[in-house]
KOLTOR-851841 format. One record per residue (C-alpha): residue in one letter; z, x negated, y; residue number from 0. Coordinates in Angstrom, 2 decimals. Layout:
! KOLTOR-851841
> type, z, x, y, seq
> A, Z, X, Y, NUM .
...
! end
This chain:
! KOLTOR-851841
> type, z, x, y, seq
> M, 15.92, 9.12, 7.89, 0 .
> D, 19.68, 9.99, 7.89, 1 .
> S, 21.56, 9.11, 4.76, 2 .
> I, 22.55, 11.72, 2.17, 3 .
> S, 25.74, 11.49, 0.14, 4 .
> H, 25.68, 11.05, -3.65, 5 .
> E, 27.85, 14.08, -4.02, 6 .
> S, 25.38, 16.22, -2.08, 7 .
> I, 22.58, 15.05, -4.44, 8 .
> V, 24.32, 15.54, -7.82, 9 .
> S, 25.87, 18.85, -6.88, 10 .
> S, 22.54, 20.39, -5.82, 11 .
> K, 20.53, 22.64, -8.11, 12 .
> P, 17.69, 21.12, -10.05, 13 .
> I, 14.11, 21.93, -9.12, 14 .
> R, 11.20, 21.75, -11.56, 15 .
> F, 7.80, 20.40, -10.75, 16 .
> S, 4.76, 21.19, -12.89, 17 .
> V, 2.46, 18.28, -12.12, 18 .
> G, -1.16, 17.45, -12.73, 19 .
> S, -3.96, 19.21, -14.65, 20 .
> Q, -1.75, 19.42, -17.69, 21 .
> G, 1.22, 20.91, -15.85, 22 .
> R, 3.65, 18.33, -17.14, 23 .
> D, 7.24, 19.26, -16.14, 24 .
> F, 9.56, 16.99, -14.17, 25 .
> T, 12.95, 17.79, -12.74, 26 .
> M, 14.66, 16.39, -9.57, 27 .
> H, 17.72, 17.26, -7.55, 28 .
> S, 16.74, 19.79, -4.82, 29 .
> A, 18.90, 18.26, -2.16, 30 .
> L, 17.24, 14.87, -2.65, 31 .
> V, 13.69, 16.47, -2.48, 32 .
> A, 14.63, 18.39, 0.67, 33 .
> H, 15.97, 15.17, 2.26, 34 .
> Q, 12.57, 13.47, 2.09, 35 .
> S, 10.88, 15.41, 4.80, 36 .
> P, 10.93, 18.65, 6.84, 37 .
> V, 7.97, 19.85, 4.85, 38 .
> L, 9.75, 19.44, 1.59, 39 .
> E, 12.93, 20.82, 2.98, 40 .
> R, 11.12, 24.06, 3.71, 41 .
> L, 9.48, 23.96, 0.30, 42 .
> T, 12.88, 23.76, -1.50, 43 .
> N, 15.05, 25.82, 0.84, 44 .
> G, 12.61, 28.03, 2.78, 45 .
> P, 11.63, 31.74, 2.26, 46 .
> F, 9.02, 30.84, -0.37, 47 .
> R, 8.65, 31.66, -4.07, 48 .
> E, 9.01, 27.94, -4.89, 49 .
> A, 12.53, 27.88, -3.32, 50 .
> H, 13.52, 31.19, -5.00, 51 .
> E, 12.36, 30.16, -8.40, 52 .
> A, 13.27, 26.57, -8.09, 53 .
> H, 9.80, 25.73, -9.42, 54 .
> V, 6.88, 23.99, -7.73, 55 .
> T, 3.31, 23.75, -9.13, 56 .
> W, 1.46, 20.57, -7.95, 57 .
> D, -1.71, 20.59, -10.06, 58 .
> H, -3.41, 18.53, -7.30, 59 .
> V, -0.94, 15.60, -7.72, 60 .
> D, -1.34, 13.20, -10.62, 61 .
> E, 1.58, 12.43, -12.86, 62 .
> R, 1.80, 8.74, -11.95, 63 .
> T, 1.91, 9.55, -8.23, 64 .
> F, 4.68, 12.11, -8.68, 65 .
> V, 6.71, 9.59, -10.80, 66 .
> R, 6.48, 6.99, -8.06, 67 .
> F, 7.46, 9.53, -5.42, 68 .
> S, 10.55, 10.48, -7.39, 69 .
> Q, 11.33, 6.79, -7.99, 70 .
> F, 11.18, 6.15, -4.21, 71 .
> A, 13.36, 9.25, -3.53, 72 .
> Y, 16.09, 7.92, -5.87, 73 .
> T, 15.83, 4.19, -5.31, 74 .
> G, 13.93, 3.58, -2.07, 75 .
> D, 11.09, 1.73, -3.84, 76 .
> Y, 8.52, 2.34, -6.57, 77 .
> D, 6.55, 0.49, -9.20, 78 .
> G, 2.87, 0.17, -8.35, 79 .
> G, 0.81, 0.19, -11.48, 80 .
> Q, 1.38, -3.07, -13.15, 81 .
> N, 2.32, -6.28, -11.30, 82 .
> L, 0.19, -8.43, -9.16, 83 .
> H, -0.11, -12.25, -9.21, 84 .
> A, 0.09, -14.01, -5.93, 85 .
> T, -3.05, -16.21, -6.04, 86 .
> H, -4.46, -19.47, -4.90, 87 .
> A, -1.55, -21.33, -3.34, 88 .
> E, -3.93, -23.68, -1.85, 89 .
> D, -5.63, -21.06, 0.18, 90 .
> P, -3.66, -20.14, 3.32, 91 .
> A, -5.50, -16.85, 3.64, 92 .
> S, -4.15, -15.79, 0.20, 93 .
> I, -0.46, -16.46, 0.83, 94 .
> D, 2.05, -14.22, 2.44, 95 .
> F, 4.65, -15.84, 4.73, 96 .
> D, 8.05, -14.84, 5.81, 97 .
> D, 9.25, -14.93, 9.41, 98 .
> Q, 10.07, -18.60, 9.21, 99 .
> G, 6.63, -19.45, 7.87, 100 .
> S, 7.82, -20.07, 4.37, 101 .
> S, 5.49, -19.06, 1.47, 102 .
> I, 6.71, -16.39, -0.94, 103 .
> L, 5.28, -18.60, -3.67, 104 .
> Q, 7.87, -21.33, -3.05, 105 .
> S, 10.86, -21.49, -5.29, 106 .
> G, 14.00, -23.52, -5.34, 107 .
> K, 15.46, -25.36, -2.35, 108 .
> K, 13.36, -25.94, 0.61, 109 .
> K, 12.77, -29.50, 1.50, 110 .
> K, 14.18, -30.57, 4.86, 111 .
> P, 11.30, -31.42, 7.17, 112 .
> K, 11.00, -35.03, 8.30, 113 .
> K, 11.29, -35.71, 11.96, 114 .
> S, 8.23, -36.70, 13.74, 115 .
> A, 6.73, -36.85, 17.29, 116 .
> W, 5.62, -33.24, 16.86, 117 .
> S, 9.25, -32.08, 16.57, 118 .
> V, 9.93, -32.89, 20.22, 119 .
> M, 6.76, -31.30, 21.67, 120 .
> E, 4.95, -28.13, 21.38, 121 .
> R, 2.23, -28.15, 18.69, 122 .
> P, -1.19, -26.97, 19.84, 123 .
> S, -2.30, -23.68, 18.33, 124 .
> P, -5.30, -24.07, 16.04, 125 .
> I, -8.63, -22.55, 17.13, 126 .
> L, -9.49, -19.86, 14.71, 127 .
> S, -12.98, -18.70, 13.86, 128 .
> K, -13.91, -15.10, 14.42, 129 .
> R, -13.65, -14.45, 10.62, 130 .
> D, -10.15, -16.00, 10.57, 131 .
> Q, -9.15, -13.99, 13.60, 132 .
> L, -10.31, -10.81, 11.76, 133 .
> W, -8.30, -11.92, 8.73, 134 .
> E, -5.19, -12.38, 10.93, 135 .
> E, -5.73, -8.95, 12.26, 136 .
> F, -5.83, -7.54, 8.69, 137 .
> K, -2.60, -9.37, 7.72, 138 .
> S, -0.77, -8.06, 10.78, 139 .
> T, -2.01, -4.45, 10.42, 140 .
> C, 1.06, -3.05, 8.67, 141 .
> T, 4.78, -3.68, 9.44, 142 .
> C, 7.19, -4.40, 6.73, 143 .
> P, 9.70, -1.43, 6.38, 144 .
> A, 13.23, -2.31, 7.47, 145 .
> S, 15.48, -3.54, 4.69, 146 .
> Y, 12.49, -3.93, 2.28, 147 .
> D, 12.62, -7.17, 0.34, 148 .
> S, 8.83, -8.00, 0.25, 149 .
> Q, 9.43, -11.53, -1.27, 150 .
> A, 11.45, -10.11, -4.24, 151 .
> R, 8.79, -7.46, -4.84, 152 .
> A, 5.94, -10.01, -4.67, 153 .
> A, 7.67, -12.22, -7.12, 154 .
> K, 7.80, -9.39, -9.76, 155 .
> E, 4.22, -8.14, -9.35, 156 .
> A, 1.53, -9.46, -11.77, 157 .
> P, -0.84, -6.62, -12.90, 158 .
> E, -3.73, -6.84, -15.29, 159 .
> D, -5.43, -3.74, -13.99, 160 .
> K, -5.90, -4.36, -10.23, 161 .
> T, -7.92, -1.16, -9.72, 162 .
> D, -5.09, 1.09, -10.79, 163 .
> F, -2.67, -1.13, -8.83, 164 .
> F, -4.55, -0.74, -5.55, 165 .
> L, -5.20, 3.01, -6.15, 166 .
> S, -1.55, 3.61, -7.03, 167 .
> H, -0.60, 2.52, -3.43, 168 .
> A, -3.42, 4.44, -1.89, 169 .
> R, -2.73, 7.75, -3.68, 170 .
> L, 0.91, 7.50, -2.98, 171 .
> Y, 0.15, 6.88, 0.74, 172 .
> V, -2.07, 10.04, 0.83, 173 .
> F, 0.69, 12.04, -0.96, 174 .
> A, 3.34, 10.84, 1.43, 175 .
> Q, 1.19, 11.63, 4.50, 176 .
> C, 0.40, 15.08, 3.20, 177 .
> Y, 4.08, 16.00, 2.69, 178 .
> G, 5.44, 14.10, 5.75, 179 .
> V, 7.51, 11.55, 3.79, 180 .
> S, 7.37, 9.00, 6.54, 181 .
> G, 9.32, 6.27, 4.83, 182 .
> L, 7.17, 6.39, 1.73, 183 .
> E, 4.08, 6.57, 3.95, 184 .
> T, 4.96, 3.30, 5.68, 185 .
> L, 5.95, 1.57, 2.46, 186 .
> A, 2.91, 2.51, 0.45, 187 .
> L, 0.45, 1.41, 3.14, 188 .
> Y, 2.33, -1.84, 3.61, 189 .
> R, 2.39, -2.63, -0.08, 190 .
> L, -1.37, -1.87, -0.31, 191 .
> Q, -2.03, -4.22, 2.61, 192 .
> Q, 0.11, -6.99, 1.04, 193 .
> S, -1.46, -6.58, -2.35, 194 .
> L, -4.95, -6.98, -0.81, 195 .
> A, -3.86, -9.96, 1.23, 196 .
> T, -2.70, -11.85, -1.89, 197 .
> F, -5.60, -10.79, -4.12, 198 .
> E, -8.12, -13.38, -5.29, 199 .
> L, -11.50, -11.78, -4.95, 200 .
> R, -13.47, -13.30, -7.88, 201 .
> D, -16.81, -12.13, -9.11, 202 .
> E, -15.30, -10.12, -11.95, 203 .
> R, -12.75, -8.48, -9.65, 204 .
> V, -15.19, -7.19, -6.99, 205 .
> G, -15.19, -3.78, -8.82, 206 .
> D, -11.61, -3.31, -8.08, 207 .
> I, -12.33, -3.32, -4.28, 208 .
> V, -15.40, -1.16, -4.80, 209 .
> E, -13.34, 1.51, -6.56, 210 .
> L, -10.73, 1.46, -3.87, 211 .
> L, -13.45, 1.85, -1.17, 212 .
> R, -15.06, 4.59, -3.22, 213 .
> Y, -11.72, 6.51, -3.33, 214 .
> C, -11.48, 6.27, 0.43, 215 .
> Y, -14.81, 7.91, 0.96, 216 .
> E, -15.07, 10.38, -1.96, 217 .
> D, -11.58, 11.80, -1.37, 218 .
> A, -9.91, 13.32, 1.74, 219 .
> V, -7.79, 10.42, 2.93, 220 .
> P, -6.14, 9.58, 6.32, 221 .
> D, -8.19, 7.51, 8.76, 222 .
> Q, -5.54, 4.81, 8.78, 223 .
> L, -6.12, 4.18, 5.06, 224 .
> R, -9.88, 3.99, 5.46, 225 .
> S, -9.55, 1.72, 8.46, 226 .
> L, -7.31, -0.71, 6.56, 227 .
> V, -9.70, -0.87, 3.55, 228 .
> V, -12.80, -1.23, 5.79, 229 .
> L, -11.15, -4.08, 7.65, 230 .
> Y, -10.46, -5.85, 4.32, 231 .
> V, -14.06, -5.32, 3.28, 232 .
> A, -15.33, -6.65, 6.57, 233 .
> C, -13.29, -9.84, 5.99, 234 .
> N, -14.84, -10.26, 2.59, 235 .
> V, -18.28, -8.78, 3.04, 236 .
> K, -20.17, -11.84, 2.12, 237 .
> K, -18.57, -11.86, -1.39, 238 .
> L, -18.81, -8.13, -1.78, 239 .
> W, -22.50, -8.02, -0.77, 240 .
> E, -23.42, -9.95, -3.88, 241 .
> S, -22.35, -6.89, -5.92, 242 .
> S, -25.04, -4.31, -6.65, 243 .
> E, -22.22, -1.79, -7.14, 244 .
> F, -21.07, -2.38, -3.54, 245 .
> Q, -24.59, -2.10, -2.14, 246 .
> E, -25.10, 1.22, -4.15, 247 .
> L, -21.87, 2.57, -2.66, 248 .
> L, -23.18, 1.88, 0.84, 249 .
> K, -26.31, 3.78, 0.08, 250 .
> T, -24.47, 6.67, -1.28, 251 .
> H, -21.93, 6.88, 1.53, 252 .
> S, -23.96, 6.27, 4.66, 253 .
> E, -20.93, 7.34, 6.76, 254 .
> L, -19.34, 3.97, 5.65, 255 .
> S, -21.89, 1.96, 7.48, 256 .
> T, -20.84, 2.75, 11.04, 257 .
> P, -17.20, 1.61, 10.77, 258 .
> L, -18.16, -1.33, 8.69, 259 .
> I, -20.77, -2.58, 11.08, 260 .
> G, -18.42, -1.94, 14.01, 261 .
> T, -15.77, -4.03, 12.36, 262 .
> L, -18.33, -6.80, 11.30, 263 .
> L, -19.30, -7.27, 15.03, 264 .
> K, -15.89, -8.84, 15.54, 265 .
> R, -16.92, -11.69, 13.24, 266 .
> L, -19.83, -12.70, 15.40, 267 .
> D, -19.15, -15.93, 17.35, 268 .
! end
């Protein structure tokens, strides 16, 4: 997306959004809204009543999603629910790594590696199980947006309510996809994937994943979002299967079984 000058933003007329079932009013600069996508440019500047009245009614968008959209428009990032703890430093599958293979959980100065015989020869690649290969596929599904500081964001995130945290990214992704806000679409899906990758799936937290999966099959969401969540579920199906809530969801939404089984087949040795 091309840049927009600060002067162009602050000199543009305000546009009012009535959001959610209660019609709560929010105001943004029209030039900034129009800058987010061709769809929103037409909405704010096209031959429509919304452009003429400088008023948009979005009763299908919840307030939190709109606030995160506006936060992204003004700052290039957004707050996702509360914050998420990076968990289980001892579990390699639960740690995000930067391009140099350094954990985001590390702090302070990095220790200088000791020289060894391995430093002068190529190390053999470890042989991964099919389950681990599937997990690697999940972790590499989304690409970090350019200029986005994922390490700084991960250090700040530590939410109590993981259900709302996951759903905040999912709903924002659906909103962005609907209105063609490509930068936000990429960011929201990436942050959901990273949040799931660093999530410790304990017994008491299985419900958080079930609710995310339920949202993906009870609402109209893009296939890419469903595929990402199904891939995560397939990686952790043994744990999830212990939940009666998860089993009931599979019975209710039989259309979930086909993509899930198809992904599970990749785990077979």
